[in-house]
N, C-alpha and C positions, 0 to 999 in steps of 0.2 A: 416560021423558018428560023428567025433569030433565036427563039426559045430552044429549038431543036439543036442549033449550033452550040448554044451555052451548055446544054446537057452533054453533048458529045465532047466538048472541050473538058468538062469536069471529069468525064469518064476516062479520057486520055490521060489526064494529070494523075488520076488515081492509079491507072495501070502502070504508069512510069514510077510512081512512088512505092508500089508494093515491093519490088526488089530491095529498094533502099531501106524500107521499114523491116523487112526480113533480115537484111544484113545487120542492121543495128541490133536486132533481137539476138541474133547469133553471137555477135561480138559481145553483147552484154552477158550472155550465158557463159561465154568462155572467160569472162573477166578481162576482156581487152578493151572494152568501151570506157573512155575516160569519164563518162557520166557516172559509172558505177562508183567512182571514187568520191563522188559528192552525194551519193545515194543516202536517203534518210532511212533505208531499210536496215542498215547495220552501222555500228560504231567500228572504227578501226581497232581491231583487237591488240590489246597490250601484251597478252600471253598466247603464244602459239604452240601447240603440241602436235607433233607429226609422228604418228605410230606406224611402223612398217613391219608387218609379219612376213618374214622371208619364206617364200614357198607357200603362202597361206591364201588360196582362193576360196570360193564358196564351199567346195567339198570339204576342205579342212575345217572350216567354221561349222559346217553342218555336223561333221563327225565329233567335233569337240562338244557341240550341244547335245548330241546323242549320248556321248559318254558321260557327260555331267549329269544326264537325266537318270543314269542307272543307280538305283538305291544300293547302299553298301551291302545289304543283305542278299543282293544279287537277284532279286525277284524281277520278273519281266514287267517293264512299265513303258508303254508306247508313248512317245512324245519327245520333245526337244526342250532342253532347258534354255532359259534366256542368259546370254552373255552380256557383259557390259556393252560391247560393241554392237550387238544386235538390237540394243535398246536405243541406240542413237537415232534421232528423228529423220535424218536425211541419208538416203542411200543412192549411189551411183555405181556405174561399171566402167572399168578402164582397160583398154587394150595395151599390150606389153611389148610388142615386137621391137627389136633393135634395128639400128641403121642398116646392118648387113646380114641379119638373120631373123626369120620369123619367130623362132623360139629363142628368147633372150637369155642372158646370163645375168648374174647379180651385179656385176660392174656396170654393164650398159644400162640395166634397169635402174640401179641405184643412181647413176648419173642423170638419167631422165627424170627421176623423182627429186633430185637435188637441184637440177639446173633448168628444167624445162626444155631441154634439148636431147635429140637422139644422138647416140654415139655407137661406135663399133664394139664388138665383143671384147671383153677384158679391159677396156679402157676406162680410166678413172677420171671423170670430170674434166675431160679434154675433148676437143673435136675429133671426129672419127679418124681423120688423117694425122692426128696428134700435132697439128700446126698451131694450136692456141689453146689456152686454158678456158674453161667455162666457169663462170662465177656461180657459186651456189647460193641458195636461199639462206643458209646458215651464215655464210660470209656477208651477205647483204644485211642480215639481222644485226650482225656485230658492228657493221659500219654505221648502222642507224643508231647505235647506242644500247641496243638490247644485249643482255647477257645470253650466252649460247651453251647449251649442253648436248653432248653426244653420248648416248647410252646403248649398249648392245649386249646380248647374251653370248656372242662370239668374241673373238679377239678384236681389240679396238682398231687394228689395221686391216681387218677384213673388208671385203668389197663394199658392203652397204655403208658402214660408218665412214669408211675412207672417202666415199663419194661426196660426203658433205664438208670435209676439211682439207682434202688432198687433191692433187693433180698429177697423174702419172700415166705413162704410156701403157703400162700393163699392171694389173692387180697383183701379178706375181712378184713385183718389186716391193715387198712388204717392209723391208728396212727403209727404203726411201720414203714410203708412205708414212711410216710411224714417225720419222724425223719431222714430218710436217705438222705433227700435233702442236709442237711448241711454236712453230711459225705462225700457224693459224691463230694462236693465242685465245682459243675458246676458253670459257670459264670452267667447264666441267666435262670430263671424260670418265666414263664408268662402265663397269661390267666385266668383260674379259680383259686379259693383259694384251701385250703385244707379242707377235711371233718373231718380228724382224726377219732374219734369215736363220733362225734357230740357234745361233751361236751365242755364247755367254758374252762375247765382246760387244756385239751389236746391241744386245738387250741392255748391257751396262751403259753403252753410249746413249741409247734412247732415254734411259732413266736420268742420266746426268744432264741431257739436254732439257728434260722437263723440270728438273730441280733448278737448273740455271735460269729457266724462264720464269721462276717463281711459283712453281706448282708444289703443293703438298701432296705426298703420295701415301695412300693408306690401303690396307688390305684386310683389316679386321672390322667386324661389325661394330665394335666399341669405338674404334678410331673414326669410322664413317659417321656414327651418330654424334660424335663430338666436334665434327667439323663445323666451322662457323660461316654464317652468311657472308658472302663477299670473298671468301677464300677461293683461290684457284686450286682445283682439286683433280687428281687422278686417282680414281678408286677402282679396285678390283678385288675379287674374292681370294682369300688367302690360299685356297686350293683350287686348282683348275684341271681340266682334262688335258690330254696330249696336245690339243690344238690351241691351248691358251684360252679356252672358252669356259663358260660356266658349265657345270655338270647338268645333264638332263634332269628335268624336274622330277622324273620318276626315280632317279638315283640320288637326288639331292638330300644331303643330311641336315639336321636342324641348325648346325652351326655355320652352314653355308649361306652367304647373303643371296637373296632372291632378287630377280629382276625388278619386282615391284618396290623392293627396299631402295634399290639404286635410283629408281624413278622418284620416289617420295623424297629422298635426300636432295635430289636434283631440284625439286620444286622449292625446298627450303633454302638451298644455297643461292639459287638464281633469282629469287624474288626481290625486285627492287623497283623504284619509281619509273624506270625506263622500260620495264617489262622484260620477257625472255622469249627465247625460241629453244625448244628442246625436241630433238629427234630420239625416239626410242625404238630399237629393233628387237623383235623376237627372232633371233637368227637361226636357232636350232630346230624350228619347225621344219625348215628346209632339209636339214641333215637327216632328221627322222624319216622324212618322206623319200629321200634318195634311197634309204635303206628299206623302204616299204614297211616301216614299223608303225602301224596305226595307233597303238596305245600311247607310245611315247610321243607321237605327233599330236594326238589329242591333249595330252598333259602339257606339252609345250605351248599349244594354243591357249589353254586355260590359264597357264602361268603368265603369258603375254597379256591376256585379258585382264588379269589382276592389276597389272601395271597400268592398263587403261583406266581401271577403277580408281586409282589414286589420282589421275588427272581429272576424272569426273567429280571426285570430292572437292577438288580445288575449283573446278568449274561452277559448282553449286554455290560457292562463296563469292565468285567473281563472274557471274553469267554475262554481264554487260562488257566485259573486258577480255573474254577468252574464246579462242577458236581451237577445236580438237578435230584432227583429221586422222582417220584410221584407214590403211590400205595395205597393199602387198606389192612386192616387185615382180612376182610371177607365181604360177602354180608349179608344184613339183610332184612327180610320181604318177600323174594321170589317175588320181584317186577318185573312186565313186562309191556310193553306198548302194550296193547290189552286186551280186556275183552269179555266174552262170549256174553253178550247181545248187545254189540256195533259192533261185527263182525269185518269188515274191516275198520270201520269208527273211527274217533277220534274227540274230541272236546276240545283240550287243552286249548282253549281260555277261557272256562268257569272257569278254575282254578284261573284266575286273580281276581275273586270275593271273594276268601277267604282272610279275613283281619287279622286274628290272628291264632296262632298255636292251634292245637287241645288241647294241654295241658293247654293253657290259657283259652280256652273256657270251658274245664272241671272245671277249678277253679272258673269260673264265675257261672257255673251250681251249684256248691257246695254253693256258696254265696247265689244264688237265692233261693235254697232249704232251707238254714238255716235262711233266713230272714223271721221272723214271720209277718211282716208287708206287705209283698208282696205276691201276689197271682200268683204263678208260675204254671199256668194252661198249658195244652198241646197247646192251642192257643197262649199263651204267648211264649212258647218254640219255636213254629214254626216262630213266628215274629223274635225272636233272631237268629234263624238259617238263616232266610232270610237276616238279617242285616249283619251277620258276614261271611256267606258263599254264599249268593246269591240264595240258594236253594228256589224254590217256586216263584221266581221273573221272570215270563216269559216275562215281558216287557224288562228286561235287555237282555235276550237270551232265545228263545223258548226252548232250551235244559235244562234250569234250572227248567222247570215246573216239579212238583211232580206227579207221577202217583199214582193211588189208592194203588198199592202194596207198593210203597216207603212210602206212608203215613202210612200204616199199620206197616211197619218196624220201622218207627219213633215212632208211638204210642206205640208199644210193648216195644221199648227201653225206652221211657219216663216213662211208668208204672214201668218198672224194676228199673229205676234210682230213681224215687221219692217214690214209695211205698214199694219196697222191702228192708227189712233190712238185708237180707243175701248177702254176696258177690257172684260173679259169680262162682258157683260151679258145675252145671249140665254140662253134655257133650255138650248140645245145647247152653247153655250160654257161655261156654269157646270157642266153635267154632265161635259163633257170635261176642263176645265181648273180649274174652281173660279175663285179670284182669283189663281191662280198664273200665271207666265209660260208660255204655251202650249208652246213648243218643249221646254223643260226637262221639264215634267211628262209630256208625251207620251213623251219619251226614257225616263224612269224607269218609266213604266207599261209600255212595250214590254219593257224588260229584266226587270221583275218578272213579267210574264205568261209570258215565255219560260222563266223559272225555275220557273214553277208557283206564283206568289203572286198572290192576289187582294185587292182593296180594295173596300169598299162605300161608303165615306164619306170626306169631308175634315174631318169633325168627330168628336167623341166618340161613343161608343155606350153602350148600357145593359148591356153584358156584366158579370157578376161579375168580380172580381179575386181573384188568389191571395194568400194569406197564408202565410208561412213563419216558422217560429220555432225557436229553440234556446236553451236555458239554463233558469234558474230560472223555474218557472211556465209552461213551454212548452206543456204539455198542455191548457192553457186556450184554446188557439188552434185546436184541431181543430174540424171541423164546418162548418156553413153558417150564416152569420149576417150582420148588417148592419155596414157600416163603422163606425157609431157604437159598436159593441161592442168594437172593437179598443182604443181609448184607455180605455174603461171597464175593461177587463180589465187594462190596464197600470197604471191608477190603483190597482186593487184589489191586484195583485201587488206593486207597488212602494210601497204605502202612501202614495200621493200623495192629498192631501186638498184639496177645494175650500173653502178657509177663508173 
């Protein structure tokens, strides 16, 4: 009887302990258990890289792999090329919803990734009701004594980079955001310029604030290369698009500084005995996906991946001191590899015939329309489409031939572009073209569909995003969790504290 009582008692103790053990395991996996800070599984990383592909979920990564696998000669080759990010040893998935909306925006998602807290749409690193600021992991790293760099292919006062150094009620207050760069006193800002409120006076004021705070400002490749370790630097490309962002990779000229170059220089400038934290954003993946421009999105993802490659080169020299995290803020466009009319087939090789971004082609269309000395007929438009996208050139590839139905779609879009003075307002127009120039977006849609690529939206979607990791503490990024858990785990692994 006594022995049976002892067995029963042991069983009851075990039953009571199981929830506690499970709780400890979950806390540890989330980086919230204090025991993980003394874990012998990893060393506290001295160097932390945080890469964010704006709009880049698994479909965008898969598309980039498929595009990178296409031989230059255009022959069909089934398979996926390996990217730097896809070769990282640890993979996870993260949900992206905002505090007040299932489909998030870049400000709310950027805040989640920067602070570990949910906020409302358009809010920059503040509580959802704007009652208080939320400290960012970049600010925590600076307080710890690490150097900090913020790099983006879009304007430096855009939502994602802003979420790491600024606190603002709305992302639309770009002048107020840009003024906070000098206040944050980070060591390196690079990539796009600032938009401010688009006036020369505000841009001049932002520049003077940066100079007054001790920053050196450079815009040429030579001056960037000549910058010295320890200098506070604001670097941007000498020529930028209308949104103060780097040009799309597909349109980039050789004398334009690439995202990977800004990343590499950041590594050189920030390296010091106390280590560094650097956030790098591939911001125009999102823009290309809003426009349903698959080729441009793929090239932007590959350009972003090259920047990751620079961090991996550094990691190989400092494997015991480095942590690299790669993720995204949300998916954009509802992209998928597969389309109704192509069934189980795909023809990714025809994507190689697109020579410029949809945005640049739309600019050319506007110029052709405005030129009173040119005759921009439908036949001329078809010639331009053949030149820049290959569509209609069956000699290049039989799959580029245009059907009667596709010609009708292009003709309707041409008429809408050239003859209609009204913006796209009807339900049908918004479904077909959104707010984009009709001829251009119809062209990219036809090319994408022929290749076997589908889009469901011109906006963000609620899909989860991938998380890749390598380095010290990498195993804490496995599993399926929320985007707010990513910075929380970085805080725990890196001993970053919200003082």
